[in-house]
C-alpha positions in Angstrom: 9.7 -22.8 -16.7 9.7 -20.1 -14.2 6.9 -17.8 -12.6 4.3 -17.9 -10.1 2.3 -20.7 -11.2 5.5 -23.2 -10.6 5.4 -22.5 -7.0 5.2 -25.6 -4.9 4.2 -26.0 -1.3 7.6 -26.7 -0.1 9.2 -23.5 -1.7 6.4 -21.8 0.0 6.8 -23.2 3.4 10.5 -22.6 3.3 10.4 -19.1 2.3 7.6 -18.5 4.6 9.5 -20.0 7.6 13.1 -18.1 6.7 11.1 -14.9 6.5 9.5 -15.6 10.0 12.8 -15.7 11.5 13.8 -12.6 9.8 11.0 -10.8 11.1 12.4 -10.5 14.5 14.8 -8.3 13.6 12.0 -5.7 13.1 10.0 -3.4 15.3 6.3 -3.2 16.0 4.8 0.4 15.7 4.6 2.1 18.9 3.4 5.4 17.9 -0.3 4.3 17.2 -1.4 2.2 20.6 -3.5 -0.2 18.4 -0.6 -1.2 16.3 1.6 -1.4 19.2 -0.6 -4.3 20.6 0.0 -6.6 17.6 1.3 -10.1 18.0 4.9 -9.6 16.1 4.7 -13.2 15.6 1.8 -13.2 12.9 2.6 -13.9 9.5 0.4 -14.5 6.6 0.6 -14.6 2.9 -1.8 -15.2 0.4 -1.0 -15.4 -3.8 -3.6 -14.9 -6.4 -2.9 -15.6 -9.9 -4.9 -14.3 -13.0 -5.3 -17.7 -14.1 -7.1 -18.9 -10.8 -4.7 -20.5 -8.7 -4.5 -19.4 -5.2 -1.7 -20.2 -2.6 -1.9 -19.4 1.2 -0.1 -19.8 4.3 0.0 -18.9 7.7 -2.4 -16.7 10.0 -4.7 -15.8 7.2 -7.4 -15.3 9.4 -5.9 -12.2 11.0 -7.5 -8.9 10.1 -5.2 -5.9 9.6 -5.7 -1.9 8.3 -4.1 -1.2 5.2 -2.5 1.8 5.9 -0.4 3.3 3.5 -1.1 0.2 1.3 -4.5 2.0 0.4 -2.3 4.6 -1.5 -2.0 2.9 -4.8 -5.9 2.4 -4.7 -7.0 5.7 -4.0 -4.8 6.7 -7.2 -6.2 4.0 -9.2 -9.6 5.2 -8.1 -9.1 8.8 -9.3 -7.4 7.9 -12.3 -10.6 5.9 -13.2 -12.8 8.9 -12.2 -10.9 11.9 -13.8 -8.0 10.6 -16.0 -4.2 10.7 -15.6 -4.1 14.6 -16.9 -6.1 15.8 -13.8 -4.6 13.6 -11.2 -0.9 14.9 -12.1 -2.1 18.4 -12.0 -2.5 17.6 -8.2 0.4 15.3 -7.5 4.0 14.5 -9.2 5.5 11.2 -10.0 9.1 11.5 -9.0 10.5 9.5 -6.4 11.8 10.8 -2.8 14.7 10.3 -0.9 13.3 11.7 2.1 11.0 10.1 4.8 7.2 9.2 3.9 6.3 12.2 6.1 8.8 15.0 5.0 7.4 18.2 5.9 10.9 19.7 4.6 10.7 18.0 1.1 7.3 19.4 0.7 8.4 22.9 1.5 11.6 22.5 -0.7 9.3 21.4 -3.7 6.8 24.2 -3.2 3.7 22.6 -1.5 3.7 20.4 -4.8 3.6 16.3 -3.5 6.5 14.4 -5.2 4.3 11.4 -5.8 1.0 9.9 -4.3 2.9 7.1 -2.2 4.1 9.5 0.2 1.9 11.2 3.1 1.8 14.6 1.3 0.4 12.8 -2.1 -1.9 10.6 -0.3 -3.7 13.6 1.6 -3.9 15.6 -1.7 -5.6 12.9 -3.1 -7.7 12.3 -0.3 -9.2 16.1 -0.5 -10.0 15.4 -4.3 -12.0 12.0 -3.3 -15.9 12.3 -4.5 -18.1 12.8 -1.3 -19.2 15.7 1.3 -17.3 14.4 4.3 -14.7 11.9 5.4 -17.3 9.3 6.0 -18.7 9.6 2.8 -15.5 9.4 1.0 -13.9 6.5 2.6 -17.3 4.7 2.1 -17.5 5.6 -1.8 -13.8 4.3 -2.5 -14.0 0.9 -0.1 -17.8 0.1 -2.0 -16.0 0.7 -5.4 -13.0 -1.4 -4.7 -14.9 -4.2 -3.0 -17.2 -4.4 -6.1 -14.3 -4.6 -8.7 -12.0 -6.5 -6.5 -14.5 -9.0 -5.1 -13.1 -8.2 -1.7 -14.6 -7.1 1.7 -12.5 -4.1 3.0 -14.0 -2.7 6.1 -13.2 0.4 8.0 -11.7 -0.6 11.5 -13.3 2.2 13.9 -11.2 1.2 16.7 -7.9 1.5 14.9 -9.4 4.8 13.6 -9.9 6.2 17.0 -6.2 4.9 17.7 -4.7 6.8 14.8 -6.7 10.0 15.7 -5.7 9.8 19.5 -2.0 9.2 18.0 -2.5 12.8 16.8 0.3 12.9 14.0 1.9 16.4 14.1 3.7 15.5 10.7 0.5 15.2 9.1 -1.2 17.8 10.6 1.8 20.1 9.5 2.1 18.6 5.9 -1.8 19.2 5.6 -1.5 22.7 6.9 1.2 23.5 4.4 -0.7 21.8 1.5 -3.8 23.8 2.4 -1.3 27.1 2.4 0.0 26.2 -0.8 -3.4 25.8 -2.4 -2.7 21.9 -3.1 -5.5 20.8 -0.7 -9.2 22.8 -0.4 -10.4 21.5 3.0 -7.7 20.8 5.7 -9.8 18.9 7.9 -11.9 16.8 5.5 -8.6 16.1 3.8 -6.9 14.7 6.9 -9.9 12.8 8.2 -10.4 11.1 4.9 -6.6 10.1 4.8 -6.8 8.8 8.2 -9.7 6.9 7.7 -8.8 5.3 4.2 -5.6 4.0 5.9 -7.9 2.2 8.4 -9.7 0.3 5.9 -9.0 -3.2 7.1 -8.9 -6.7 5.6 -7.3 -10.2 5.5 -4.2 -11.1 3.0 -6.8 -12.7 0.6 -8.6 -9.4 0.1 -5.5 -7.7 -0.1 -4.4 -10.1 -2.9 -7.6 -9.9 -4.7 -7.0 -6.0 -5.1 -3.8 -6.6 -6.6 -5.2 -8.7 -9.2 -6.5 -5.3 -10.0 -3.3 -4.2 -10.9 -1.7 -7.5 -12.2 -3.9 -8.6 -14.8 -6.1 -7.3 -17.7 -9.7 -6.7 -16.9 -12.8 -5.2 -18.3 -13.0 -3.0 -15.0 -9.8 -1.2 -15.1 -8.3 0.8 -18.2 -4.9 -0.9 -18.8 -2.9 2.7 -19.1 -4.2 3.3 -15.5 -2.9 0.1 -14.2 0.5 0.6 -15.9 0.8 4.4 -14.2 0.1 2.5 -10.7 2.2 -0.2 -11.3 5.1 2.2 -12.2 4.7 4.5 -9.3 4.8 1.4 -6.8 8.1 0.2 -8.3 9.6 3.7 -8.0 7.9 5.0 -5.1 5.8 2.3 -3.1 8.8 1.5 -0.3 9.6 5.2 0.4 13.2 5.8 0.1 13.9 2.2 -0.3 12.3 1.7 -3.5 15.3 2.0 -5.9 17.0 -0.6 -3.5 14.0 -3.0 -3.8 13.8 -2.5 -7.4 16.9 -4.0 -8.0 16.7 -6.6 -5.3 13.2 -8.0 -6.4 12.3 -6.1 -9.3 8.5 -5.8 -8.8 5.8 -3.0 -8.1 5.1 -3.2 -4.2 3.6 -1.1 -1.4 4.2 -1.2 2.0 2.3 0.2 5.3 3.1 0.5 8.5 0.7 -1.8 10.0 3.1 -4.5 8.4 1.0 -5.0 5.1 2.8 -5.6 2.1 1.6 -6.1 -1.6 3.7 -7.2 -4.7 2.4 -7.2 -8.1 3.7 -9.6 -10.8 2.3 -7.9 -13.8 0.7 -10.5 -16.1 0.7 -13.3 -13.4 -0.8 -12.3 -10.2 -0.5 -10.7 -6.8 1.1 -11.4 -3.7 0.0 -10.3 -0.3 1.7 -10.5 2.9 1.4 -9.3 6.3 3.9 -9.2 9.1 3.7 -6.4 11.7 7.6 -5.5 12.6 9.2 -3.0 10.5 12.5 -1.5 9.6 13.9 1.7 10.1 12.3 2.8 6.8 8.6 1.5 7.9 8.7 -1.4 5.4 7.7 -4.9 6.9 11.0 -7.0 7.5 9.3 -10.4 7.2 7.2 -9.7 4.3 9.9 -8.2 2.3 12.0 -11.3 3.0 9.1 -13.7 1.9 8.9 -11.5 -1.4 12.5 -11.5 -2.1 12.8 -15.1 -1.8 9.9 -15.5 -3.9 10.9 -13.3 -6.8 14.4 -14.8 -7.0 13.4 -18.3 -6.6 10.9 -17.9 -9.2 12.7 -15.4 -11.5 9.6 -13.0 -11.3 11.4 -9.9 -11.3 9.7 -7.5 -14.4 13.5 -6.9 -15.8 13.8 -10.4 -16.4 
């Protein structure tokens, strides 16, 4: 018997301890001052099963910004609103072997973002969210997610101010190029919205609840949209390391530079993890180590 429901507290504790030790090999993000202040020893995991069981361990009270982990959910929201045909007129669905904030790749692709999980794709989709400005768009997206997932996302204003003061020139250059190419209509609103939705914050339990939207059948989300988001998370969710972890872990996953990580076990449940230190690709060292141990130990890979 294998699967999420067979997890024991002993296994959970062992894999968390191993992951915490490995987390020291990573680095906390320094470019954004608020992220640089985070305690690198914090580690939290929450697992929600579709059948109702939950497992929790570590610093589960800590609140963190989702950063790029919001990307699958802005995609899901737009799929539900306008459908796949329209969404994939705006962005592609091919994996990228360039860094997540690569302008060079966007130029090589003539201003069409490779996929919604990298910055160019997420900024393009931020431009398409309903609402007259960034505040309205972020409010609508977070309200919808809180309603359908039963979670408590809130905008972290202090984090947002920190993100804006760090003045990401890569994201500005990407947004300018997207506008020039006609992929983005309003440059300022698109970038403002992208920065705001990345600063939606939660605890690991909220993130796991979001993950359940992608893991299990529900009347609230069309099954084909769930499949699309899971496919893109598997092939693109961990940036240029996505194919490596598809092989080693075999689960749809999405990471963010805050150290947040979400893994989906289709048909079973969702695993949310938070550990702030990152590897050179921008993925959480501790969270990846934990999910890898969990997936291998319980034979969770979607490939059997």
